[in-house]
TORFILO-790591 format. One record per residue (C-alpha): z, x, y; residue in one letter. Coordinates in Angstrom, 2 decimals, m for minus. Each point is the difference from the previous one (the first is absolute). Example, Ala and Ser with C-alpha at 12.3 -4.5 7.8 and 13.67 -1.06 7.14 Angstrom:
2
<lodo><Z>7.80</Z><X>12.30</X><Y>m4.50</Y><residuo>A</residuo></lodo>
<lodo><Z>m0.66</Z><X>1.37</X><Y>3.44</Y><residuo>S</residuo></lodo>
//
This chain:
171
<lodo><Z>18.24</Z><X>m23.26</X><Y>5.32</Y><residuo>M</residuo></lodo>
<lodo><Z>m2.59</Z><X>m1.27</X><Y>1.09</Y><residuo>R</residuo></lodo>
<lodo><Z>m1.05</Z><X>2.78</X><Y>1.96</Y><residuo>G</residuo></lodo>
<lodo><Z>m0.04</Z><X>2.20</X><Y>m3.01</Y><residuo>I</residuo></lodo>
<lodo><Z>m1.94</Z><X>m1.72</X><Y>m1.80</Y><residuo>A</residuo></lodo>
<lodo><Z>m2.76</Z><X>m0.55</X><Y>3.35</Y><residuo>N</residuo></lodo>
<lodo><Z>0.14</Z><X>3.91</X><Y>0.05</Y><residuo>L</residuo></lodo>
<lodo><Z>m0.76</Z><X>0.40</X><Y>m3.82</Y><residuo>R</residuo></lodo>
<lodo><Z>m2.58</Z><X>m2.49</X><Y>0.57</Y><residuo>A</residuo></lodo>
<lodo><Z>m1.83</Z><X>2.00</X><Y>3.39</Y><residuo>D</residuo></lodo>
<lodo><Z>0.43</Z><X>3.35</X><Y>m2.67</Y><residuo>A</residuo></lodo>
<lodo><Z>m1.99</Z><X>m1.28</X><Y>m2.71</Y><residuo>T</residuo></lodo>
<lodo><Z>m2.34</Z><X>m1.55</X><Y>2.15</Y><residuo>A</residuo></lodo>
<lodo><Z>m0.06</Z><X>3.45</X><Y>2.38</Y><residuo>Q</residuo></lodo>
<lodo><Z>m0.61</Z><X>1.87</X><Y>m3.59</Y><residuo>A</residuo></lodo>
<lodo><Z>m3.02</Z><X>m2.32</X><Y>m0.70</Y><residuo>G</residuo></lodo>
<lodo><Z>m1.62</Z><X>0.70</X><Y>3.22</Y><residuo>Q</residuo></lodo>
<lodo><Z>0.73</Z><X>3.83</X><Y>m0.86</Y><residuo>L</residuo></lodo>
<lodo><Z>m1.77</Z><X>m0.12</X><Y>m3.40</Y><residuo>V</residuo></lodo>
<lodo><Z>m2.67</Z><X>m2.08</X><Y>1.62</Y><residuo>M</residuo></lodo>
<lodo><Z>m0.36</Z><X>2.47</X><Y>3.09</Y><residuo>Q</residuo></lodo>
<lodo><Z>0.29</Z><X>2.59</X><Y>m2.39</Y><residuo>L</residuo></lodo>
<lodo><Z>m2.97</Z><X>m1.54</X><Y>m2.98</Y><residuo>R</residuo></lodo>
<lodo><Z>m2.34</Z><X>m0.53</X><Y>2.71</Y><residuo>A</residuo></lodo>
<lodo><Z>m0.14</Z><X>3.69</X><Y>1.51</Y><residuo>S</residuo></lodo>
<lodo><Z>m2.72</Z><X>2.62</X><Y>m0.36</Y><residuo>T</residuo></lodo>
<lodo><Z>3.14</Z><X>2.02</X><Y>m0.74</Y><residuo>L</residuo></lodo>
<lodo><Z>0.83</Z><X>m2.02</X><Y>m3.41</Y><residuo>W</residuo></lodo>
<lodo><Z>m3.74</Z><X>m0.98</X><Y>m0.87</Y><residuo>Q</residuo></lodo>
<lodo><Z>m1.09</Z><X>3.32</X><Y>0.00</Y><residuo>S</residuo></lodo>
<lodo><Z>2.64</Z><X>1.63</X><Y>m2.28</Y><residuo>S</residuo></lodo>
<lodo><Z>m0.07</Z><X>m0.15</X><Y>m3.30</Y><residuo>A</residuo></lodo>
<lodo><Z>3.34</Z><X>2.17</X><Y>m1.07</Y><residuo>A</residuo></lodo>
<lodo><Z>2.73</Z><X>m1.11</X><Y>2.11</Y><residuo>I</residuo></lodo>
<lodo><Z>3.89</Z><X>1.21</X><Y>0.50</Y><residuo>C</residuo></lodo>
<lodo><Z>2.56</Z><X>m2.20</X><Y>0.52</Y><residuo>A</residuo></lodo>
<lodo><Z>3.64</Z><X>m1.59</X><Y>m0.78</Y><residuo>F</residuo></lodo>
<lodo><Z>2.12</Z><X>m2.22</X><Y>m1.21</Y><residuo>A</residuo></lodo>
<lodo><Z>1.49</Z><X>m2.03</X><Y>2.76</Y><residuo>A</residuo></lodo>
<lodo><Z>3.71</Z><X>m0.29</X><Y>0.69</Y><residuo>L</residuo></lodo>
<lodo><Z>1.38</Z><X>m3.37</X><Y>1.40</Y><residuo>P</residuo></lodo>
<lodo><Z>m1.13</Z><X>m0.48</X><Y>3.08</Y><residuo>G</residuo></lodo>
<lodo><Z>m2.84</Z><X>2.19</X><Y>0.09</Y><residuo>E</residuo></lodo>
<lodo><Z>m3.92</Z><X>m1.49</X><Y>0.28</Y><residuo>P</residuo></lodo>
<lodo><Z>m1.25</Z><X>0.48</X><Y>m3.42</Y><residuo>D</residuo></lodo>
<lodo><Z>m3.08</Z><X>1.20</X><Y>m0.02</Y><residuo>P</residuo></lodo>
<lodo><Z>m0.94</Z><X>m0.62</X><Y>m3.86</Y><residuo>L</residuo></lodo>
<lodo><Z>0.55</Z><X>m4.16</X><Y>m0.08</Y><residuo>N</residuo></lodo>
<lodo><Z>m1.67</Z><X>m0.75</X><Y>m1.71</Y><residuo>P</residuo></lodo>
<lodo><Z>m0.78</Z><X>2.66</X><Y>m2.08</Y><residuo>W</residuo></lodo>
<lodo><Z>m3.83</Z><X>1.41</X><Y>0.72</Y><residuo>P</residuo></lodo>
<lodo><Z>m3.32</Z><X>m0.22</X><Y>m1.47</Y><residuo>A</residuo></lodo>
<lodo><Z>m2.25</Z><X>2.96</X><Y>m0.67</Y><residuo>N</residuo></lodo>
<lodo><Z>2.10</Z><X>2.59</X><Y>1.65</Y><residuo>K</residuo></lodo>
<lodo><Z>1.90</Z><X>3.03</X><Y>m1.85</Y><residuo>R</residuo></lodo>
<lodo><Z>3.75</Z><X>m0.09</X><Y>1.33</Y><residuo>I</residuo></lodo>
<lodo><Z>2.29</Z><X>2.42</X><Y>m0.19</Y><residuo>A</residuo></lodo>
<lodo><Z>3.68</Z><X>m0.08</X><Y>0.84</Y><residuo>L</residuo></lodo>
<lodo><Z>3.20</Z><X>2.17</X><Y>m0.03</Y><residuo>P</residuo></lodo>
<lodo><Z>2.25</Z><X>0.68</X><Y>m2.04</Y><residuo>R</residuo></lodo>
<lodo><Z>3.63</Z><X>1.83</X><Y>0.58</Y><residuo>V</residuo></lodo>
<lodo><Z>m0.32</Z><X>3.69</X><Y>m1.95</Y><residuo>S</residuo></lodo>
<lodo><Z>3.15</Z><X>2.27</X><Y>1.44</Y><residuo>G</residuo></lodo>
<lodo><Z>m1.04</Z><X>0.56</X><Y>3.31</Y><residuo>S</residuo></lodo>
<lodo><Z>m3.62</Z><X>m0.85</X><Y>0.54</Y><residuo>D</residuo></lodo>
<lodo><Z>m2.22</Z><X>m3.17</X><Y>m1.10</Y><residuo>L</residuo></lodo>
<lodo><Z>m2.27</Z><X>0.40</X><Y>m2.18</Y><residuo>T</residuo></lodo>
<lodo><Z>m3.31</Z><X>m3.09</X><Y>m0.46</Y><residuo>F</residuo></lodo>
<lodo><Z>m1.31</Z><X>m1.44</X><Y>m2.92</Y><residuo>H</residuo></lodo>
<lodo><Z>m2.63</Z><X>m2.85</X><Y>m0.48</Y><residuo>W</residuo></lodo>
<lodo><Z>1.29</Z><X>m3.04</X><Y>m0.60</Y><residuo>V</residuo></lodo>
<lodo><Z>m1.92</Z><X>m3.21</X><Y>m1.17</Y><residuo>A</residuo></lodo>
<lodo><Z>2.52</Z><X>m2.45</X><Y>1.72</Y><residuo>G</residuo></lodo>
<lodo><Z>3.23</Z><X>m0.77</X><Y>0.28</Y><residuo>P</residuo></lodo>
<lodo><Z>0.75</Z><X>m1.22</X><Y>m3.58</Y><residuo>G</residuo></lodo>
<lodo><Z>m0.17</Z><X>4.17</X><Y>m0.84</Y><residuo>E</residuo></lodo>
<lodo><Z>3.32</Z><X>0.58</X><Y>3.10</Y><residuo>L</residuo></lodo>
<lodo><Z>3.51</Z><X>m0.26</X><Y>m0.42</Y><residuo>S</residuo></lodo>
<lodo><Z>2.84</Z><X>1.13</X><Y>2.03</Y><residuo>P</residuo></lodo>
<lodo><Z>0.50</Z><X>3.45</X><Y>1.07</Y><residuo>G</residuo></lodo>
<lodo><Z>2.36</Z><X>2.11</X><Y>0.60</Y><residuo>R</residuo></lodo>
<lodo><Z>0.93</Z><X>m1.17</X><Y>3.83</Y><residuo>F</residuo></lodo>
<lodo><Z>m0.76</Z><X>m3.08</X><Y>m1.87</Y><residuo>G</residuo></lodo>
<lodo><Z>m3.24</Z><X>m0.64</X><Y>1.39</Y><residuo>I</residuo></lodo>
<lodo><Z>m2.85</Z><X>m1.02</X><Y>m2.47</Y><residuo>L</residuo></lodo>
<lodo><Z>m1.92</Z><X>2.78</X><Y>m0.93</Y><residuo>E</residuo></lodo>
<lodo><Z>m2.68</Z><X>1.13</X><Y>m3.13</Y><residuo>P</residuo></lodo>
<lodo><Z>1.93</Z><X>1.21</X><Y>m2.90</Y><residuo>A</residuo></lodo>
<lodo><Z>0.10</Z><X>3.58</X><Y>m1.32</Y><residuo>A</residuo></lodo>
<lodo><Z>m2.84</Z><X>0.34</X><Y>m2.24</Y><residuo>N</residuo></lodo>
<lodo><Z>m2.69</Z><X>m1.85</X><Y>2.31</Y><residuo>A</residuo></lodo>
<lodo><Z>m3.27</Z><X>2.21</X><Y>1.31</Y><residuo>S</residuo></lodo>
<lodo><Z>0.44</Z><X>2.40</X><Y>2.81</Y><residuo>P</residuo></lodo>
<lodo><Z>m1.77</Z><X>m0.83</X><Y>3.01</Y><residuo>A</residuo></lodo>
<lodo><Z>m0.08</Z><X>3.30</X><Y>1.72</Y><residuo>G</residuo></lodo>
<lodo><Z>m0.04</Z><X>m0.06</X><Y>3.92</Y><residuo>N</residuo></lodo>
<lodo><Z>m3.68</Z><X>m0.84</X><Y>0.60</Y><residuo>E</residuo></lodo>
<lodo><Z>m0.46</Z><X>m3.02</X><Y>1.29</Y><residuo>F</residuo></lodo>
<lodo><Z>m2.71</Z><X>m1.90</X><Y>2.18</Y><residuo>D</residuo></lodo>
<lodo><Z>3.26</Z><X>m2.15</X><Y>1.73</Y><residuo>L</residuo></lodo>
<lodo><Z>3.50</Z><X>0.93</X><Y>m0.01</Y><residuo>I</residuo></lodo>
<lodo><Z>2.21</Z><X>m3.25</X><Y>1.22</Y><residuo>L</residuo></lodo>
<lodo><Z>3.62</Z><X>0.82</X><Y>1.32</Y><residuo>V</residuo></lodo>
<lodo><Z>3.00</Z><X>m1.39</X><Y>0.20</Y><residuo>P</residuo></lodo>
<lodo><Z>2.49</Z><X>0.71</X><Y>2.15</Y><residuo>G</residuo></lodo>
<lodo><Z>2.85</Z><X>m1.43</X><Y>3.10</Y><residuo>L</residuo></lodo>
<lodo><Z>m1.80</Z><X>0.61</X><Y>2.77</Y><residuo>A</residuo></lodo>
<lodo><Z>m3.94</Z><X>1.44</X><Y>1.36</Y><residuo>F</residuo></lodo>
<lodo><Z>m1.19</Z><X>0.93</X><Y>3.39</Y><residuo>D</residuo></lodo>
<lodo><Z>m3.74</Z><X>m0.34</X><Y>1.07</Y><residuo>L</residuo></lodo>
<lodo><Z>0.23</Z><X>3.70</X><Y>0.06</Y><residuo>H</residuo></lodo>
<lodo><Z>0.65</Z><X>0.33</X><Y>m4.13</Y><residuo>G</residuo></lodo>
<lodo><Z>3.22</Z><X>0.71</X><Y>0.42</Y><residuo>G</residuo></lodo>
<lodo><Z>2.15</Z><X>m1.94</X><Y>m3.06</Y><residuo>R</residuo></lodo>
<lodo><Z>3.42</Z><X>m0.36</X><Y>m0.70</Y><residuo>L</residuo></lodo>
<lodo><Z>1.32</Z><X>m0.22</X><Y>m2.91</Y><residuo>G</residuo></lodo>
<lodo><Z>3.25</Z><X>m0.15</X><Y>m2.12</Y><residuo>R</residuo></lodo>
<lodo><Z>0.82</Z><X>3.09</X><Y>m0.04</Y><residuo>G</residuo></lodo>
<lodo><Z>m0.21</Z><X>1.86</X><Y>m3.35</Y><residuo>K</residuo></lodo>
<lodo><Z>m4.14</Z><X>1.71</X><Y>1.36</Y><residuo>G</residuo></lodo>
<lodo><Z>m1.26</Z><X>m1.66</X><Y>m3.58</Y><residuo>F</residuo></lodo>
<lodo><Z>m3.22</Z><X>m0.74</X><Y>1.91</Y><residuo>Y</residuo></lodo>
<lodo><Z>m0.11</Z><X>2.84</X><Y>2.41</Y><residuo>D</residuo></lodo>
<lodo><Z>0.53</Z><X>2.74</X><Y>m3.12</Y><residuo>R</residuo></lodo>
<lodo><Z>m2.73</Z><X>m2.47</X><Y>m1.77</Y><residuo>F</residuo></lodo>
<lodo><Z>m2.49</Z><X>m0.05</X><Y>2.60</Y><residuo>L</residuo></lodo>
<lodo><Z>m0.09</Z><X>3.57</X><Y>0.59</Y><residuo>A</residuo></lodo>
<lodo><Z>m2.21</Z><X>0.45</X><Y>m2.69</Y><residuo>G</residuo></lodo>
<lodo><Z>m1.93</Z><X>m3.37</X><Y>m0.13</Y><residuo>A</residuo></lodo>
<lodo><Z>m3.21</Z><X>m0.45</X><Y>1.19</Y><residuo>S</residuo></lodo>
<lodo><Z>m1.48</Z><X>m3.56</X><Y>1.44</Y><residuo>G</residuo></lodo>
<lodo><Z>0.39</Z><X>m2.05</X><Y>2.96</Y><residuo>L</residuo></lodo>
<lodo><Z>3.42</Z><X>m0.46</X><Y>0.49</Y><residuo>R</residuo></lodo>
<lodo><Z>0.63</Z><X>m4.26</X><Y>1.24</Y><residuo>A</residuo></lodo>
<lodo><Z>3.59</Z><X>m0.85</X><Y>0.67</Y><residuo>G</residuo></lodo>
<lodo><Z>1.06</Z><X>m3.42</X><Y>m0.89</Y><residuo>V</residuo></lodo>
<lodo><Z>2.35</Z><X>m2.16</X><Y>2.29</Y><residuo>C</residuo></lodo>
<lodo><Z>0.47</Z><X>m3.11</X><Y>1.83</Y><residuo>F</residuo></lodo>
<lodo><Z>m0.30</Z><X>0.39</X><Y>3.43</Y><residuo>D</residuo></lodo>
<lodo><Z>2.95</Z><X>0.06</X><Y>1.50</Y><residuo>D</residuo></lodo>
<lodo><Z>0.14</Z><X>2.85</X><Y>m2.05</Y><residuo>Q</residuo></lodo>
<lodo><Z>m1.91</Z><X>1.87</X><Y>2.51</Y><residuo>I</residuo></lodo>
<lodo><Z>1.87</Z><X>1.82</X><Y>2.19</Y><residuo>V</residuo></lodo>
<lodo><Z>m1.08</Z><X>2.25</X><Y>3.25</Y><residuo>A</residuo></lodo>
<lodo><Z>1.63</Z><X>3.98</X><Y>m1.56</Y><residuo>D</residuo></lodo>
<lodo><Z>1.27</Z><X>0.19</X><Y>m3.21</Y><residuo>V</residuo></lodo>
<lodo><Z>2.20</Z><X>2.61</X><Y>m0.24</Y><residuo>P</residuo></lodo>
<lodo><Z>m1.68</Z><X>3.49</X><Y>m2.00</Y><residuo>S</residuo></lodo>
<lodo><Z>0.80</Z><X>3.05</X><Y>m1.72</Y><residuo>E</residuo></lodo>
<lodo><Z>m2.84</Z><X>3.08</X><Y>m0.84</Y><residuo>P</residuo></lodo>
<lodo><Z>m0.44</Z><X>m1.11</X><Y>m3.11</Y><residuo>H</residuo></lodo>
<lodo><Z>0.01</Z><X>m3.98</X><Y>0.31</Y><residuo>D</residuo></lodo>
<lodo><Z>m3.73</Z><X>m0.96</X><Y>m0.88</Y><residuo>Q</residuo></lodo>
<lodo><Z>m2.17</Z><X>m2.74</X><Y>1.93</Y><residuo>T</residuo></lodo>
<lodo><Z>m2.22</Z><X>m2.10</X><Y>m0.29</Y><residuo>M</residuo></lodo>
<lodo><Z>m3.70</Z><X>m0.99</X><Y>0.98</Y><residuo>D</residuo></lodo>
<lodo><Z>0.71</Z><X>m4.02</X><Y>m0.10</Y><residuo>F</residuo></lodo>
<lodo><Z>2.06</Z><X>m2.62</X><Y>0.55</Y><residuo>L</residuo></lodo>
<lodo><Z>m0.22</Z><X>m3.07</X><Y>m2.02</Y><residuo>I</residuo></lodo>
<lodo><Z>1.97</Z><X>m3.45</X><Y>1.53</Y><residuo>T</residuo></lodo>
<lodo><Z>m0.66</Z><X>m3.60</X><Y>m0.82</Y><residuo>P</residuo></lodo>
<lodo><Z>m1.66</Z><X>m0.25</X><Y>3.42</Y><residuo>S</residuo></lodo>
<lodo><Z>m2.39</Z><X>3.29</X><Y>m0.07</Y><residuo>S</residuo></lodo>
<lodo><Z>m0.69</Z><X>3.38</X><Y>m1.60</Y><residuo>I</residuo></lodo>
<lodo><Z>0.68</Z><X>2.74</X><Y>3.18</Y><residuo>F</residuo></lodo>
<lodo><Z>m1.94</Z><X>3.33</X><Y>m0.19</Y><residuo>Q</residuo></lodo>
<lodo><Z>2.60</Z><X>2.64</X><Y>0.80</Y><residuo>T</residuo></lodo>
<lodo><Z>m0.64</Z><X>2.78</X><Y>3.27</Y><residuo>T</residuo></lodo>
<lodo><Z>1.30</Z><X>2.32</X><Y>m3.03</Y><residuo>K</residuo></lodo>
<lodo><Z>m3.29</Z><X>m0.81</X><Y>m1.61</Y><residuo>F</residuo></lodo>
<lodo><Z>m2.39</Z><X>0.28</X><Y>3.30</Y><residuo>H</residuo></lodo>
//
């Protein structure tokens, strides 16, 4: 039992390092409109603590797509279709143009590849969205190569607790 508690404490510490890394970066500091996500258990939470002086848009599942809505704070979120926190249906729509798009994933590679959860929500959204794309993950989620298909969307940057990587896709 002690090992599980240490793993949770380590993940919390790493998530805190990731947030510090992100918020100190030019990517974050030069972005006013940020597309983010509500972290699932085990994912690093880029919005903890909730950022001041940024416009934050979060996803809401709408059929087979994601729609993004402006959110002023975590109190405006409630569990959605998959139990993930999301904005209310009547929250102000954010559209698809952002300065920075933070994207969750199970694994990423330095070529910009991303392995999602298999339903294609983010790939469909990213296909029509504009803004720098940054995968948010722990260091051990970066792998040599992520399998890809033609519809898969790639990242420009990867943000981890130890570093921010510019992917080879961005060059």
